[in-house]
C-alpha positions as CSV (number, residue, x, y, z in Angstrom):
1,X,-20.1,-21.7,10.7
2,X,-16.8,-20.8,12.4
3,X,-16.7,-17.1,14.0
4,X,-14.3,-14.6,12.2
5,X,-11.5,-13.5,13.9
6,X,-9.5,-11.7,12.0
7,X,-9.0,-11.1,8.1
8,X,-6.5,-13.3,6.3
9,X,-4.0,-11.1,4.0
10,X,-1.4,-13.1,3.4
11,X,-3.0,-16.3,1.0
12,X,-3.9,-16.0,-2.2
13,X,-8.0,-17.3,-2.7
14,X,-8.8,-20.5,-3.5
15,X,-7.8,-21.3,-7.8
16,X,-11.7,-23.1,-8.7
17,X,-14.0,-22.7,-10.9
18,X,-11.8,-21.9,-13.8
19,X,-10.9,-24.3,-17.2
20,X,-7.5,-26.1,-16.5
21,X,-6.9,-26.5,-20.5
22,X,-7.9,-22.7,-21.5
23,X,-5.4,-21.1,-19.2
24,X,-3.0,-23.4,-20.3
25,X,-2.0,-21.4,-23.6
26,X,1.2,-23.7,-24.3
27,X,-0.6,-26.9,-24.1
28,X,-3.6,-25.4,-26.1
29,X,-1.4,-24.2,-28.4
30,X,0.5,-27.3,-28.6
31,X,-2.6,-29.5,-29.2
32,X,-3.9,-26.9,-32.2
33,X,-0.7,-27.5,-33.6
34,X,-0.7,-31.5,-33.6
35,X,-3.9,-32.5,-33.7
36,X,-5.0,-32.5,-37.3
37,X,-8.3,-30.6,-38.1
38,X,-10.6,-32.8,-38.6
39,X,-10.2,-34.2,-35.1
40,X,-9.3,-30.3,-33.6
41,X,-12.7,-29.5,-32.9
42,X,-14.3,-32.3,-31.1
43,X,-10.8,-32.2,-28.7
44,X,-10.6,-29.1,-28.1
45,X,-14.1,-29.7,-26.8
46,X,-13.1,-33.0,-24.8
47,X,-10.1,-31.0,-23.5
48,X,-12.3,-28.1,-22.3
49,X,-14.3,-30.3,-21.0
50,X,-11.9,-32.2,-18.5
51,X,-10.6,-28.8,-18.2
52,X,-13.2,-27.0,-16.8
53,X,-14.2,-30.2,-14.4
54,X,-9.9,-30.2,-13.4
55,X,-10.4,-26.3,-12.2
56,X,-13.6,-27.3,-10.3
57,X,-14.1,-27.0,-7.0
58,X,-15.4,-30.5,-6.7
59,X,-12.1,-31.7,-7.9
60,X,-10.2,-29.7,-6.3
61,X,-12.3,-31.0,-3.4
62,X,-11.0,-35.1,-4.3
63,X,-7.7,-33.9,-4.5
64,X,-7.4,-32.2,-1.2
65,X,-8.9,-35.6,0.5
66,X,-7.3,-38.0,-1.8
67,X,-3.9,-36.2,0.0
68,X,-5.6,-35.8,3.3
69,X,-6.4,-39.9,3.4
70,X,-3.9,-41.9,1.0
71,X,-4.2,-45.7,0.9
72,X,-4.4,-47.7,3.4
73,X,-2.4,-51.1,3.1
74,X,-4.3,-54.0,5.7
75,X,-1.7,-56.9,5.6
76,X,-4.2,-59.2,7.7
77,X,-7.5,-59.3,8.8
78,X,-8.3,-58.8,12.0
79,X,-8.2,-62.4,12.7
80,X,-4.7,-62.6,11.7
81,X,-5.6,-63.6,8.2
82,X,-3.5,-62.9,5.4
83,X,-5.5,-60.5,3.1
84,X,-3.1,-58.0,1.7
85,X,-6.2,-55.0,0.0
86,X,-5.4,-51.8,-0.1
87,X,-8.1,-49.3,1.3
88,X,-8.6,-46.6,-1.0
89,X,-10.8,-43.5,0.3
90,X,-13.9,-42.4,-2.2
91,X,-12.3,-39.8,-3.9
92,X,-9.7,-41.7,-5.1
93,X,-11.6,-43.3,-7.3
94,X,-13.8,-40.5,-8.1
95,X,-10.6,-38.7,-9.8
96,X,-9.4,-42.4,-11.4
97,X,-13.2,-43.1,-12.4
98,X,-13.3,-39.6,-14.4
99,X,-9.7,-40.2,-16.2
100,X,-10.6,-43.1,-17.1
101,X,-14.3,-41.9,-18.6
102,X,-12.4,-39.4,-20.2
103,X,-10.3,-41.6,-22.2
104,X,-6.6,-40.9,-19.9
105,X,-5.7,-44.8,-20.4
106,X,-6.7,-44.8,-24.0
107,X,-4.3,-43.5,-26.5
108,X,-4.9,-46.5,-29.3
109,X,-8.4,-45.9,-29.9
110,X,-8.9,-43.0,-31.7
111,X,-7.2,-40.2,-33.7
112,X,-4.6,-38.5,-32.2
113,X,-4.9,-40.7,-29.9
114,X,-1.7,-40.0,-28.1
115,X,-1.8,-36.0,-27.7
116,X,-5.4,-36.2,-26.4
117,X,-4.1,-38.6,-23.7
118,X,-0.9,-36.4,-23.0
119,X,-3.0,-33.1,-22.8
120,X,-6.0,-34.6,-20.8
121,X,-3.6,-36.2,-18.2
122,X,-1.5,-32.8,-18.0
123,X,-4.7,-31.3,-17.4
124,X,-6.8,-33.6,-15.2
125,X,-3.2,-34.0,-12.8
126,X,-3.6,-30.9,-11.7
127,X,-6.7,-31.7,-9.4
128,X,-4.5,-34.4,-7.8
129,X,-1.0,-35.9,-9.1
130,X,-1.0,-39.0,-7.2
131,X,-3.7,-41.1,-8.8
132,X,-1.6,-40.1,-12.1
133,X,0.8,-43.0,-11.5
134,X,-1.6,-45.9,-11.7
135,X,-2.8,-43.9,-14.8
136,X,0.1,-44.3,-16.3
137,X,1.2,-47.9,-15.5
138,X,-2.2,-48.6,-17.4
139,X,-2.0,-46.5,-19.6
140,X,1.6,-48.2,-20.2
141,X,0.5,-52.0,-19.7
142,X,-0.8,-51.7,-23.5
143,X,2.1,-52.0,-25.4
144,X,3.6,-54.7,-22.8
145,X,1.3,-56.5,-23.3
146,X,1.0,-56.8,-27.4
147,X,4.4,-59.1,-27.0
148,X,2.0,-61.7,-26.0
149,X,-1.0,-61.3,-28.7
150,X,-3.5,-63.6,-26.6
151,X,-2.4,-61.8,-23.4
152,X,-3.5,-58.7,-25.5
153,X,-6.5,-60.0,-26.6
154,X,-7.8,-60.4,-23.0
155,X,-6.3,-57.3,-21.2
156,X,-6.1,-54.2,-23.7
157,X,-9.9,-54.5,-24.0
158,X,-10.3,-54.0,-20.2
159,X,-7.8,-51.4,-19.8
160,X,-8.6,-49.3,-22.5
161,X,-11.8,-48.9,-21.8
162,X,-13.5,-45.7,-21.0
163,X,-15.7,-47.3,-18.3
């Protein structure tokens, strides 16, 4: 443990242990306005759960570590062979896994899916914004794939899976 050398008075305390969704009145009102009454209780529960996760110390730590350890492109192995691999810190995987399990790459498989996905995206990426890019690209690939029914049949279930 570090010794206390002085009192810090010019910094805000860490913002953790709160519900990101509930704290955003504009977003919660928009969800209430645009989600059908029969679906609203489930959507609010999902978004509240995601909001509490995004505001947790754990998610904030994942975000800090993801930013401290950005992905690293490895073009060659130590023997000079081309490998073109990207190494990710485990925090990236934790952030992305949580987002996928929350349905942030799937707007099509549930009622009011686009509103729920968009609200969830706004909530979850407050823990770390950079992983929003691959989430958005995965989500956006579905309509592009639908131009080729054979490709869509193969890839859409994988891209919209919650696992």
